[in-house]
N, C-alpha and C positions, 0 to 999 in steps of 0.2 A: 446574817453574817456571822451572828453568834453560835448558830447551829451548823454552819459549815465549818467553824473552827472546832467546835467539839468534835465533829465527825473526824475530822483531820486528827486530833488528839487520840480517838479512840483506835484508830488505824494503827497509829505508831505504836501503842502500847500492845495490841493484839498481834502484831508482826513478829514479835520476838520470844524467846523461851525464859521462863523464869528461872529464878535461881534453884529452887526447888527442883524442877523438872531437870536441870542440867546435872545437880548433885545425884538426883537418883538414876539417871543413866550412868554416872561414874560409878555409883555402887553396884549396879548390875554388872557391868564391865568387870569390877573387880571380882565379884562372886564368879563370874565366868573363868576368869583367870586362875583363882584359887583351885576350882574344879578340875581345871585342865592340869593345874601341877599336882594335885592329889590323885589324879587317875592315870595320867599320862607317864608322868617319871617313872613310878615302878615298872610299867611296862616297856620302857625302854631299856632298864636294866635288864630285864629278861629277855628282851630282845639281844641284846648284845651278846649275853651268856649262849643262847640258841644259835647265833650266827657263828661264834667261835667254834661250838659243836660242830656245826656245818661244815667249817673250814678244817678242823681236825680231821672229819670224817674224809672228806676230800683229799688232803694230804695222806692220810692212811692208805687210800687206794691207790695213789699215786706211789707211794711207798712199796706197795705189794706187786705193781705193774713193774716199778723198777726192779724188784727181786727176781720177777719171773723172766726179765732179760737178761739181767745179770748174772744171776744166781745167789746173791746176797743182797743185803740191805746197805744203803750208802754209808760208808764209814767217814769219821773225822777227816782223814786223809784225802777222801774224794771231795769233801766240802759237805758233808752231812746233808741238810735239806737243799741246800745250793746244787746238788747233783741232780736234783729233779728239774731244776730250770736251765741249767747251762751244762754242757758237757764236760765232766773232768778231764783232766791231763791222766790218762793210763800210760803205766810203762809197757805194758802188753798191749801190742797193736790189735790183736783179736779180741780184747776186752773193750777197746775203743769202738771196734765194729758192732758191737751188742748193743751199745745204747742207742735206744730209739726214742730220747726224749725231743722237747720237753714234755714231761709227765703230767705237768699241771698247765691248765689254760693260759696261753701268754697274758701277761699283765697282771696274774695274780699276785698279789703280795702275800707274803708268808708272815704277816704280823696281824696281832688280834685287834679287836676294835679300841683298844687302849693305847695302841702304838707299839707294843712289846712284842719282840719276835718271838714266834712258836718254838718250844723247845723239843727238842728230839735227841733222845739218849739210848744209844744201843745198850740192851742187858747184858749183864753178865751170865755167862751160860755155866751154871753150877751142877744141873744134873740132877738136883734134889726134887722131891714131889712138891716143893712149895713153886718153884718155878713152871712146874709142868701145866700146861695150858694156857699158860700167860704169853702174851706177845713177846716177841723177841727186842721189842723196844719200847720206850716210852715217849708218849706224844702228849705234850700239854701245854697250856697256857696259864702264865702266872697271874693271870686276872688282873683287877683293876688295881690294886695296891704295887703291882710290879715285884713283889716278892715270892720266891717259890716256896714251896711246902706250907702254905695258909690254907684258910679255910675257902677263901675265894678262887682258888685255882680252878679252871676247868680241864678236866682230863678225859681223854678218850678211851685210853686202854681200859680192858677188863682186869681187874685184879682178882687176884685168887684168896678167896676167903681162907680162914685158918681150917676149916673143915673141908677144903679141898673143892669147894662149889664155886662157880664164877659168880662174882657180884659186877654190875655195871656202874660206874660212877655217872 
């Protein structure tokens, strides 16, 4: 009888986890979570910028196709980048017939991964050497801070260096 009672007690104590084992598992899980934060989050920031660069490249291709069809890049009166998605109202019927859009894939949002709209500005034509070789428009994202002209902006256009050579952003 005594041995039977002793065996029942041993089974009960051997069937569960000790506090040390549970704490050890928790520490291991926390180390894995810390490694995930250290290695994955910086990759996500780089991926968001790469995604934005790809989107800017797609929009630039759509702008070039629009220019080939219409003879000019979309203006603010035509809706800017919206002219790539939906047909603008043209005063001239012949211009309306030239529009062959949409120029971007249906469902494409013209927003960056941070939720800000892609910025598109037609450049002023001055004819001086500084603008020679540059694109006739600026296409960029304001980046995660949402403020234009800061270090985190993602730009597509190649800017002309002071010595006249092109540099890519």
